[in-house]
N, CA, C and O atoms as CSV, one atom per row, in Angstrom:
chain,resi,resn,atom,element,x,y,z
A,1,MET,N,N,82.666,-16.153,27.139
A,1,MET,CA,C,82.780,-15.273,26.034
A,1,MET,C,C,81.402,-14.674,25.774
A,1,MET,O,O,80.403,-15.392,25.747
A,2,PHE,N,N,81.351,-13.343,25.581
A,2,PHE,CA,C,80.110,-12.612,25.402
A,2,PHE,C,C,79.885,-12.351,23.924
A,2,PHE,O,O,80.704,-11.725,23.251
A,3,ILE,N,N,78.749,-12.847,23.434
A,3,ILE,CA,C,78.388,-12.595,22.038
A,3,ILE,C,C,77.093,-11.792,22.088
A,3,ILE,O,O,76.137,-12.222,22.732
A,4,GLY,N,N,77.038,-10.692,21.457
A,4,GLY,CA,C,75.854,-9.841,21.453
A,4,GLY,C,C,76.234,-8.417,21.735
A,4,GLY,O,O,77.398,-8.035,21.613
A,5,PHE,N,N,75.265,-7.640,22.108
A,5,PHE,CA,C,75.523,-6.233,22.406
A,5,PHE,C,C,74.768,-5.867,23.658
A,5,PHE,O,O,73.852,-6.571,24.082
A,6,TYR,N,N,75.158,-4.777,24.231
A,6,TYR,CA,C,74.597,-4.358,25.502
A,6,TYR,C,C,73.464,-3.373,25.270
A,6,TYR,O,O,73.613,-2.407,24.523
A,7,LEU,N,N,72.310,-3.628,25.928
A,7,LEU,CA,C,71.190,-2.703,25.901
A,7,LEU,C,C,71.081,-2.065,27.270
A,7,LEU,O,O,71.134,-2.767,28.280
A,8,PRO,N,N,70.931,-0.762,27.331
A,8,PRO,CA,C,70.778,-0.134,28.644
A,8,PRO,C,C,69.538,-0.672,29.344
A,8,PRO,O,O,68.488,-0.808,28.717
A,9,GLY,N,N,69.638,-0.967,30.581
A,9,GLY,CA,C,68.537,-1.503,31.363
A,9,GLY,C,C,68.395,-3.002,31.268
A,9,GLY,O,O,67.592,-3.592,31.990
A,10,ALA,N,N,69.143,-3.621,30.406
A,10,ALA,CA,C,69.071,-5.075,30.270
A,10,ALA,C,C,70.317,-5.677,30.896
A,10,ALA,O,O,71.357,-5.032,31.028
A,11,SER,N,N,70.173,-6.903,31.264
A,11,SER,CA,C,71.356,-7.539,31.857
A,11,SER,C,C,72.396,-7.740,30.764
A,11,SER,O,O,72.039,-7.898,29.597
A,12,PRO,N,N,73.671,-7.736,31.122
A,12,PRO,CA,C,74.709,-7.861,30.089
A,12,PRO,C,C,74.688,-9.214,29.397
A,12,PRO,O,O,75.298,-9.369,28.339
A,13,TYR,N,N,74.004,-10.195,29.966
A,13,TYR,CA,C,73.971,-11.523,29.345
A,13,TYR,C,C,72.699,-11.741,28.518
A,13,TYR,O,O,72.506,-12.824,27.966
A,14,PHE,N,N,71.817,-10.709,28.423
A,14,PHE,CA,C,70.553,-10.851,27.691
A,14,PHE,C,C,70.789,-10.565,26.212
A,14,PHE,O,O,71.324,-9.522,25.835
A,15,ARG,N,N,70.385,-11.495,25.413
A,15,ARG,CA,C,70.467,-11.291,23.977
A,15,ARG,C,C,69.044,-11.431,23.439
A,15,ARG,O,O,68.436,-12.492,23.583
A,16,PRO,N,N,68.492,-10.358,22.810
A,16,PRO,CA,C,67.113,-10.439,22.311
A,16,PRO,C,C,66.980,-11.536,21.261
A,16,PRO,O,O,67.834,-11.711,20.392
A,17,ASN,N,N,65.900,-12.248,21.375
A,17,ASN,CA,C,65.601,-13.305,20.410
A,17,ASN,C,C,64.795,-12.682,19.263
A,17,ASN,O,O,63.702,-12.172,19.506
A,18,PRO,N,N,65.287,-12.707,18.051
A,18,PRO,CA,C,64.573,-12.057,16.940
A,18,PRO,C,C,63.208,-12.698,16.666
A,18,PRO,O,O,62.282,-12.010,16.237
A,19,PHE,N,N,63.076,-13.988,16.906
A,19,PHE,CA,C,61.773,-14.638,16.707
A,19,PHE,C,C,60.759,-14.143,17.728
A,19,PHE,O,O,59.592,-13.923,17.402
A,20,TYR,N,N,61.210,-13.972,18.956
A,20,TYR,CA,C,60.346,-13.468,20.019
A,20,TYR,C,C,59.923,-12.023,19.727
A,20,TYR,O,O,58.763,-11.657,19.917
A,21,GLU,N,N,60.875,-11.210,19.266
A,21,GLU,CA,C,60.570,-9.818,18.941
A,21,GLU,C,C,59.564,-9.738,17.795
A,21,GLU,O,O,58.639,-8.926,17.836
A,22,ASN,N,N,59.737,-10.566,16.789
A,22,ASN,CA,C,58.782,-10.612,15.673
A,22,ASN,C,C,57.407,-11.070,16.151
A,22,ASN,O,O,56.378,-10.566,15.701
A,23,LEU,N,N,57.409,-12.021,17.058
A,23,LEU,CA,C,56.148,-12.521,17.605
A,23,LEU,C,C,55.413,-11.427,18.382
A,23,LEU,O,O,54.192,-11.308,18.278
A,24,LYS,N,N,56.143,-10.637,19.152
A,24,LYS,CA,C,55.532,-9.531,19.894
A,24,LYS,C,C,54.936,-8.487,18.942
A,24,LYS,O,O,53.853,-7.955,19.186
A,25,ILE,N,N,55.657,-8.209,17.863
A,25,ILE,CA,C,55.154,-7.248,16.863
A,25,ILE,C,C,53.874,-7.788,16.211
A,25,ILE,O,O,52.896,-7.060,16.045
A,26,LYS,N,N,53.899,-9.060,15.847
A,26,LYS,CA,C,52.721,-9.688,15.241
A,26,LYS,C,C,51.541,-9.675,16.215
A,26,LYS,O,O,50.398,-9.454,15.813
A,27,GLU,N,N,51.829,-9.915,17.500
A,27,GLU,CA,C,50.761,-9.902,18.507
A,27,GLU,C,C,50.110,-8.522,18.566
A,27,GLU,O,O,48.885,-8.418,18.621
A,28,LYS,N,N,50.916,-7.466,18.557
A,28,LYS,CA,C,50.371,-6.105,18.579
A,28,LYS,C,C,49.518,-5.841,17.341
A,28,LYS,O,O,48.451,-5.235,17.434
A,29,GLU,N,N,49.990,-6.296,16.190
A,29,GLU,CA,C,49.223,-6.114,14.948
A,29,GLU,C,C,47.891,-6.851,15.013
A,29,GLU,O,O,46.850,-6.316,14.632
A,30,VAL,N,N,47.943,-8.088,15.503
A,30,VAL,CA,C,46.726,-8.897,15.596
A,30,VAL,C,C,45.756,-8.299,16.607
A,30,VAL,O,O,44.550,-8.261,16.362
A,31,MET,N,N,46.274,-7.828,17.746
A,31,MET,CA,C,45.408,-7.230,18.762
A,31,MET,C,C,44.771,-5.944,18.227
A,31,MET,O,O,43.607,-5.664,18.513
A,32,SER,N,N,45.521,-5.173,17.463
A,32,SER,CA,C,44.979,-3.957,16.849
A,32,SER,C,C,43.888,-4.317,15.841
A,32,SER,O,O,42.830,-3.689,15.807
A,33,LEU,N,N,44.152,-5.316,15.037
A,33,LEU,CA,C,43.155,-5.787,14.067
A,33,LEU,C,C,41.905,-6.294,14.781
A,33,LEU,O,O,40.787,-5.997,14.359
A,34,LEU,N,N,42.083,-7.043,15.840
A,34,LEU,CA,C,40.949,-7.560,16.613
A,34,LEU,C,C,40.125,-6.419,17.196
A,34,LEU,O,O,38.895,-6.455,17.166
A,35,HIS,N,N,40.802,-5.414,17.722
A,35,HIS,CA,C,40.089,-4.253,18.268
A,35,HIS,C,C,39.270,-3.556,17.173
A,35,HIS,O,O,38.116,-3.191,17.395
A,36,ASN,N,N,39.873,-3.375,15.994
A,36,ASN,CA,C,39.157,-2.748,14.879
A,36,ASN,C,C,37.944,-3.582,14.463
A,36,ASN,O,O,36.873,-3.042,14.187
A,37,LEU,N,N,38.125,-4.892,14.422
A,37,LEU,CA,C,37.006,-5.776,14.062
A,37,LEU,C,C,35.893,-5.707,15.102
A,37,LEU,O,O,34.714,-5.685,14.750
A,38,ASP,N,N,36.258,-5.674,16.370
A,38,ASP,CA,C,35.252,-5.543,17.429
A,38,ASP,C,C,34.475,-4.236,17.287
A,38,ASP,O,O,33.253,-4.212,17.430
A,39,THR,N,N,35.190,-3.159,17.006
A,39,THR,CA,C,34.546,-1.858,16.829
A,39,THR,C,C,33.585,-1.886,15.642
A,39,THR,O,O,32.453,-1.412,15.740
A,40,LYS,N,N,34.038,-2.437,14.538
A,40,LYS,CA,C,33.177,-2.529,13.347
A,40,LYS,C,C,31.988,-3.441,13.605
A,40,LYS,O,O,30.881,-3.172,13.138
A,41,ASN,N,N,32.213,-4.513,14.344
A,41,ASN,CA,C,31.122,-5.432,14.666
A,41,ASN,C,C,30.032,-4.709,15.466
A,41,ASN,O,O,28.842,-4.881,15.202
A,42,ILE,N,N,30.441,-3.917,16.426
A,42,ILE,CA,C,29.478,-3.153,17.229
A,42,ILE,C,C,28.721,-2.172,16.335
A,42,ILE,O,O,27.499,-2.057,16.432
A,43,GLU,N,N,29.439,-1.471,15.471
A,43,GLU,CA,C,28.786,-0.524,14.558
A,43,GLU,C,C,27.776,-1.232,13.665
A,43,GLU,O,O,26.669,-0.736,13.456
A,44,HIS,N,N,28.157,-2.386,13.141
A,44,HIS,CA,C,27.259,-3.120,12.248
A,44,HIS,C,C,26.043,-3.667,12.997
A,44,HIS,O,O,24.942,-3.695,12.447
A,45,ARG,N,N,26.225,-4.089,14.215
A,45,ARG,CA,C,25.074,-4.542,15.010
A,45,ARG,C,C,24.090,-3.408,15.235
A,45,ARG,O,O,22.879,-3.594,15.118
A,46,GLU,N,N,24.615,-2.227,15.561
A,46,GLU,CA,C,23.741,-1.074,15.779
A,46,GLU,C,C,22.999,-0.715,14.492
A,46,GLU,O,O,21.803,-0.425,14.521
A,47,LYS,N,N,23.698,-0.735,13.383
A,47,LYS,CA,C,23.066,-0.435,12.090
A,47,LYS,C,C,22.008,-1.490,11.762
A,47,LYS,O,O,20.938,-1.161,11.251
A,48,PHE,N,N,22.305,-2.737,12.052
A,48,PHE,CA,C,21.361,-3.824,11.808
A,48,PHE,C,C,20.086,-3.627,12.633
A,48,PHE,O,O,18.982,-3.843,12.134
A,49,GLN,N,N,20.240,-3.218,13.890
A,49,GLN,CA,C,19.069,-2.969,14.742
A,49,GLN,C,C,18.229,-1.817,14.174
A,49,GLN,O,O,17.000,-1.883,14.178
A,50,GLU,N,N,18.890,-0.773,13.690
A,50,GLU,CA,C,18.170,0.340,13.071
A,50,GLU,C,C,17.412,-0.127,11.835
A,50,GLU,O,O,16.262,0.258,11.622
A,51,LEU,N,N,18.053,-0.952,11.027
A,51,LEU,CA,C,17.406,-1.459,9.817
A,51,LEU,C,C,16.221,-2.352,10.158
A,51,LEU,O,O,15.204,-2.316,9.465
A,52,LYS,N,N,16.336,-3.153,11.217
A,52,LYS,CA,C,15.209,-3.978,11.638
A,52,LYS,C,C,14.025,-3.112,12.049
A,52,LYS,O,O,12.876,-3.433,11.745
A,53,LYS,N,N,14.313,-2.001,12.749
A,53,LYS,CA,C,13.243,-1.070,13.127
A,53,LYS,C,C,12.597,-0.463,11.887
A,53,LYS,O,O,11.374,-0.341,11.814
A,54,ASP,N,N,13.420,-0.085,10.913
A,54,ASP,CA,C,12.887,0.481,9.668
A,54,ASP,C,C,12.012,-0.538,8.934
A,54,ASP,O,O,10.938,-0.199,8.437
A,55,ILE,N,N,12.473,-1.770,8.871
A,55,ILE,CA,C,11.701,-2.825,8.205
A,55,ILE,C,C,10.357,-2.990,8.894
A,55,ILE,O,O,9.325,-3.091,8.230
A,56,ASN,N,N,10.364,-3.018,10.203
A,56,ASN,CA,C,9.124,-3.170,10.956
A,56,ASN,C,C,8.183,-1.991,10.695
A,56,ASN,O,O,6.982,-2.182,10.501
A,57,PHE,N,N,8.734,-0.772,10.692
A,57,PHE,CA,C,7.914,0.417,10.440
A,57,PHE,C,C,7.255,0.330,9.065
A,57,PHE,O,O,6.046,0.532,8.943
A,58,TYR,N,N,8.048,0.029,8.023
A,58,TYR,CA,C,7.504,-0.003,6.674
A,58,TYR,C,C,6.558,-1.190,6.461
A,58,TYR,O,O,5.620,-1.098,5.670
A,59,ARG,N,N,6.794,-2.277,7.146
A,59,ARG,CA,C,5.871,-3.413,7.065
A,59,ARG,C,C,4.508,-3.019,7.652
A,59,ARG,O,O,3.464,-3.326,7.076
A,60,ASN,N,N,4.531,-2.333,8.808
A,60,ASN,CA,C,3.286,-1.868,9.414
A,60,ASN,C,C,2.601,-0.833,8.534
A,60,ASN,O,O,1.380,-0.852,8.381
A,61,LEU,N,N,3.385,0.067,7.959
A,61,LEU,CA,C,2.818,1.080,7.067
A,61,LEU,C,C,2.162,0.415,5.863
A,61,LEU,O,O,1.065,0.802,5.461
A,62,HIS,N,N,2.816,-0.569,5.294
A,62,HIS,CA,C,2.256,-1.287,4.147
A,62,HIS,C,C,0.943,-1.961,4.524
A,62,HIS,O,O,-0.016,-1.927,3.752
A,63,SER,N,N,0.894,-2.564,5.687
A,63,SER,CA,C,-0.347,-3.213,6.138
A,63,SER,C,C,-1.471,-2.187,6.292
A,63,SER,O,O,-2.606,-2.434,5.885
A,64,ARG,N,N,-1.147,-1.042,6.880
A,64,ARG,CA,C,-2.174,0.005,7.043
A,64,ARG,C,C,-2.665,0.499,5.692
A,64,ARG,O,O,-3.859,0.732,5.509
A,65,LEU,N,N,-1.753,0.659,4.753
A,65,LEU,CA,C,-2.152,1.116,3.423
A,65,LEU,C,C,-3.038,0.088,2.720
A,65,LEU,O,O,-3.996,0.453,2.040
A,66,LEU,N,N,-2.722,-1.177,2.882
A,66,LEU,CA,C,-3.565,-2.223,2.288
A,66,LEU,C,C,-4.964,-2.207,2.905
A,66,LEU,O,O,-5.959,-2.375,2.199
A,67,MET,N,N,-5.039,-2.005,4.226
A,67,MET,CA,C,-6.346,-1.930,4.879
A,67,MET,C,C,-7.118,-0.704,4.391
A,67,MET,O,O,-8.319,-0.786,4.133
A,68,ASP,N,N,-6.436,0.424,4.268
A,68,ASP,CA,C,-7.089,1.635,3.760
A,68,ASP,C,C,-7.576,1.443,2.332
A,68,ASP,O,O,-8.664,1.894,1.973
A,69,GLN,N,N,-6.773,0.777,1.525
A,69,GLN,CA,C,-7.156,0.522,0.142
A,69,GLN,C,C,-8.410,-0.350,0.085
A,69,GLN,O,O,-9.326,-0.071,-0.689
A,70,ALA,N,N,-8.451,-1.394,0.894
A,70,ALA,CA,C,-9.624,-2.272,0.924
A,70,ALA,C,C,-10.856,-1.489,1.383
A,70,ALA,O,O,-11.945,-1.653,0.833
A,71,PHE,N,N,-10.673,-0.639,2.396
A,71,PHE,CA,C,-11.788,0.166,2.884
A,71,PHE,C,C,-12.292,1.102,1.792
A,71,PHE,O,O,-13.500,1.245,1.604
A,72,MET,N,N,-11.370,1.740,1.071
A,72,MET,CA,C,-11.765,2.672,0.021
A,72,MET,C,C,-12.486,1.949,-1.123
A,72,MET,O,O,-13.432,2.495,-1.690
A,73,LYS,N,N,-12.062,0.757,-1.463
A,73,LYS,CA,C,-12.750,-0.014,-2.502
A,73,LYS,C,C,-14.176,-0.333,-2.071
A,73,LYS,O,O,-15.110,-0.208,-2.864
A,74,LYS,N,N,-14.347,-0.748,-0.806
A,74,LYS,CA,C,-15.688,-1.032,-0.306
A,74,LYS,C,C,-16.534,0.236,-0.313
A,74,LYS,O,O,-17.709,0.207,-0.679
A,75,LYS,N,N,-15.933,1.339,0.089
A,75,LYS,CA,C,-16.648,2.617,0.116
A,75,LYS,C,C,-17.059,3.021,-1.295
A,75,LYS,O,O,-18.165,3.524,-1.495
A,76,LEU,N,N,-16.185,2.808,-2.271
A,76,LEU,CA,C,-16.490,3.135,-3.660
A,76,LEU,C,C,-17.662,2.310,-4.171
A,76,LEU,O,O,-18.550,2.838,-4.840
A,77,VAL,N,N,-17.669,1.025,-3.863
A,77,VAL,CA,C,-18.780,0.165,-4.275
A,77,VAL,C,C,-20.080,0.668,-3.654
A,77,VAL,O,O,-21.106,0.742,-4.329
A,78,THR,N,N,-20.034,1.010,-2.375
A,78,THR,CA,C,-21.223,1.520,-1.686
A,78,THR,C,C,-21.704,2.815,-2.322
A,78,THR,O,O,-22.904,2.989,-2.537
A,79,LEU,N,N,-20.794,3.717,-2.623
A,79,LEU,CA,C,-21.170,4.989,-3.236
A,79,LEU,C,C,-21.753,4.793,-4.633
A,79,LEU,O,O,-22.693,5.492,-5.013
A,80,LYS,N,N,-21.215,3.865,-5.391
A,80,LYS,CA,C,-21.768,3.576,-6.727
A,80,LYS,C,C,-23.189,3.033,-6.608
A,80,LYS,O,O,-24.072,3.414,-7.376
A,81,GLN,N,N,-23.405,2.138,-5.637
A,81,GLN,CA,C,-24.756,1.600,-5.428
A,81,GLN,C,C,-25.720,2.713,-5.025
A,81,GLN,O,O,-26.842,2.782,-5.527
A,82,GLU,N,N,-25.281,3.577,-4.123
A,82,GLU,CA,C,-26.132,4.690,-3.691
A,82,GLU,C,C,-26.438,5.626,-4.853
A,82,GLU,O,O,-27.550,6.143,-4.956
A,83,SER,N,N,-25.464,5.847,-5.725
A,83,SER,CA,C,-25.666,6.704,-6.886
A,83,SER,C,C,-26.712,6.104,-7.815
A,83,SER,O,O,-27.587,6.822,-8.299
A,84,LYS,N,N,-26.639,4.808,-8.072
A,84,LYS,CA,C,-27.632,4.139,-8.924
A,84,LYS,C,C,-29.017,4.218,-8.300
A,84,LYS,O,O,-30.000,4.479,-8.994
A,85,GLU,N,N,-29.097,3.996,-7.004
A,85,GLU,CA,C,-30.378,4.075,-6.319
A,85,GLU,C,C,-30.955,5.485,-6.395
A,85,GLU,O,O,-32.160,5.657,-6.580
A,86,LEU,N,N,-30.110,6.478,-6.254
A,86,LEU,CA,C,-30.547,7.872,-6.338
A,86,LEU,C,C,-31.038,8.192,-7.743
A,86,LEU,O,O,-32.040,8.890,-7.899
A,87,GLN,N,N,-30.357,7.698,-8.759
A,87,GLN,CA,C,-30.797,7.918,-10.140
A,87,GLN,C,C,-32.161,7.263,-10.376
A,87,GLN,O,O,-33.040,7.860,-10.997
A,88,ARG,N,N,-32.333,6.036,-9.879
A,88,ARG,CA,C,-33.638,5.359,-10.006
A,88,ARG,C,C,-34.728,6.151,-9.300
A,88,ARG,O,O,-35.827,6.330,-9.825
A,89,TYR,N,N,-34.404,6.620,-8.108
A,89,TYR,CA,C,-35.373,7.376,-7.323
A,89,TYR,C,C,-35.763,8.656,-8.062
A,89,TYR,O,O,-36.944,9.000,-8.122
A,90,LEU,N,N,-34.788,9.358,-8.622
A,90,LEU,CA,C,-35.082,10.587,-9.363
A,90,LEU,C,C,-35.899,10.302,-10.611
A,90,LEU,O,O,-36.777,11.082,-10.980
A,91,PHE,N,N,-35.611,9.191,-11.251
A,91,PHE,CA,C,-36.383,8.816,-12.437
A,91,PHE,C,C,-37.820,8.491,-12.056
A,91,PHE,O,O,-38.752,8.852,-12.775
A,92,GLU,N,N,-38.002,7.817,-10.941
A,92,GLU,CA,C,-39.349,7.488,-10.488
A,92,GLU,C,C,-40.140,8.744,-10.121
A,92,GLU,O,O,-41.358,8.786,-10.297
A,93,LEU,N,N,-39.461,9.750,-9.622
A,93,LEU,CA,C,-40.134,11.007,-9.291
A,93,LEU,C,C,-40.590,11.755,-10.537
A,93,LEU,O,O,-41.603,12.454,-10.508
A,94,ASN,N,N,-39.866,11.615,-11.603
A,94,ASN,CA,C,-40.169,12.355,-12.820
A,94,ASN,C,C,-40.075,11.440,-14.039
A,94,ASN,O,O,-39.189,11.630,-14.872
A,95,PRO,N,N,-40.968,10.445,-14.167
A,95,PRO,CA,C,-40.865,9.491,-15.282
A,95,PRO,C,C,-41.263,10.087,-16.619
A,95,PRO,O,O,-40.896,9.533,-17.655
A,96,ASN,N,N,-42.004,11.200,-16.643
A,96,ASN,CA,C,-42.475,11.777,-17.890
A,96,ASN,C,C,-41.389,12.504,-18.659
A,96,ASN,O,O,-41.519,12.726,-19.863
A,97,ASP,N,N,-40.350,12.864,-17.991
A,97,ASP,CA,C,-39.289,13.627,-18.637
A,97,ASP,C,C,-38.211,12.676,-19.164
A,97,ASP,O,O,-37.099,12.622,-18.639
A,98,GLU,N,N,-38.569,11.923,-20.223
A,98,GLU,CA,C,-37.651,10.923,-20.772
A,98,GLU,C,C,-36.441,11.569,-21.448
A,98,GLU,O,O,-35.338,11.024,-21.406
A,99,ASP,N,N,-36.650,12.725,-22.069
A,99,ASP,CA,C,-35.536,13.407,-22.731
A,99,ASP,C,C,-34.474,13.816,-21.707
A,99,ASP,O,O,-33.277,13.664,-21.949
A,100,GLU,N,N,-34.919,14.331,-20.575
A,100,GLU,CA,C,-33.979,14.718,-19.528
A,100,GLU,C,C,-33.238,13.492,-18.988
A,100,GLU,O,O,-32.042,13.545,-18.703
A,101,GLN,N,N,-33.983,12.384,-18.853
A,101,GLN,CA,C,-33.368,11.145,-18.374
A,101,GLN,C,C,-32.321,10.653,-19.363
A,101,GLN,O,O,-31.252,10.190,-18.967
A,102,GLU,N,N,-32.633,10.755,-20.650
A,102,GLU,CA,C,-31.685,10.342,-21.673
A,102,GLU,C,C,-30.433,11.219,-21.633
A,102,GLU,O,O,-29.315,10.717,-21.751
A,103,LYS,N,N,-30.622,12.521,-21.467
A,103,LYS,CA,C,-29.493,13.441,-21.365
A,103,LYS,C,C,-28.631,13.102,-20.143
A,103,LYS,O,O,-27.402,13.095,-20.219
A,104,ALA,N,N,-29.287,12.826,-19.034
A,104,ALA,CA,C,-28.549,12.471,-17.818
A,104,ALA,C,C,-27.787,11.168,-18.014
A,104,ALA,O,O,-26.654,11.024,-17.553
A,105,SER,N,N,-28.418,10.221,-18.704
A,105,SER,CA,C,-27.766,8.935,-18.964
A,105,SER,C,C,-26.561,9.135,-19.882
A,105,SER,O,O,-25.498,8.556,-19.655
A,106,ASN,N,N,-26.733,9.963,-20.925
A,106,ASN,CA,C,-25.616,10.252,-21.839
A,106,ASN,C,C,-24.488,10.958,-21.107
A,106,ASN,O,O,-23.314,10.654,-21.317
A,107,LEU,N,N,-24.850,11.906,-20.243
A,107,LEU,CA,C,-23.845,12.619,-19.462
A,107,LEU,C,C,-23.078,11.651,-18.561
A,107,LEU,O,O,-21.856,11.730,-18.433
A,108,GLN,N,N,-23.833,10.730,-17.936
A,108,GLN,CA,C,-23.197,9.730,-17.063
A,108,GLN,C,C,-22.244,8.854,-17.865
A,108,GLN,O,O,-21.149,8.543,-17.398
A,109,THR,N,N,-22.649,8.454,-19.068
A,109,THR,CA,C,-21.804,7.626,-19.929
A,109,THR,C,C,-20.549,8.402,-20.329
A,109,THR,O,O,-19.452,7.845,-20.322
A,110,GLN,N,N,-20.698,9.657,-20.670
A,110,GLN,CA,C,-19.554,10.476,-21.046
A,110,GLN,C,C,-18.584,10.623,-19.871
A,110,GLN,O,O,-17.368,10.557,-20.048
A,111,GLN,N,N,-19.131,10.820,-18.677
A,111,GLN,CA,C,-18.271,10.945,-17.495
A,111,GLN,C,C,-17.509,9.654,-17.246
A,111,GLN,O,O,-16.335,9.684,-16.877
A,112,ASN,N,N,-18.175,8.514,-17.447
A,112,ASN,CA,C,-17.495,7.229,-17.249
A,112,ASN,C,C,-16.376,7.043,-18.276
A,112,ASN,O,O,-15.304,6.536,-17.945
A,113,VAL,N,N,-16.628,7.454,-19.516
A,113,VAL,CA,C,-15.602,7.327,-20.572
A,113,VAL,C,C,-14.428,8.230,-20.247
A,113,VAL,O,O,-13.278,7.806,-20.356
A,114,VAL,N,N,-14.694,9.467,-19.850
A,114,VAL,CA,C,-13.621,10.391,-19.492
A,114,VAL,C,C,-12.871,9.879,-18.273
A,114,VAL,O,O,-11.644,9.961,-18.226
A,115,GLY,N,N,-13.595,9.348,-17.278
A,115,GLY,CA,C,-12.958,8.849,-16.054
A,115,GLY,C,C,-12.069,7.650,-16.307
A,115,GLY,O,O,-11.029,7.511,-15.664
A,116,THR,N,N,-12.452,6.780,-17.229
A,116,THR,CA,C,-11.640,5.582,-17.499
A,116,THR,C,C,-10.471,5.887,-18.409
A,116,THR,O,O,-9.463,5.183,-18.354
A,117,SER,N,N,-10.566,6.920,-19.251
A,117,SER,CA,C,-9.463,7.228,-20.164
A,117,SER,C,C,-8.400,8.067,-19.483
A,117,SER,O,O,-7.302,8.180,-20.029
A,118,SER,N,N,-8.649,8.655,-18.343
A,118,SER,CA,C,-7.654,9.497,-17.647
A,118,SER,C,C,-6.624,8.680,-16.953
A,118,SER,O,O,-5.721,9.229,-16.324
């Protein structure tokens, strides 16, 4: 006795198993999901590599800026010392002109006040 229905291309005694058919559908869904995850994983790895390069670039830039800052501070100290020495030298050349020296000193003080308040 034949129970079931006939599918073209299938043997007349073949009856599809609904559990097997559901399993095949689930397999296709899972394989599709796996493919999507693999694709996203590759994209994220590439993005991660780009970000690592960016981090390295900015870390190097930060180091260079810190070195430049230290150099500029040393240069500023040197220039301030040279300025004081030049003022002493000019005063020694013209010690009789105390009023001019006082004016220069007042001007220097005013410049320092303006420079620190800006």
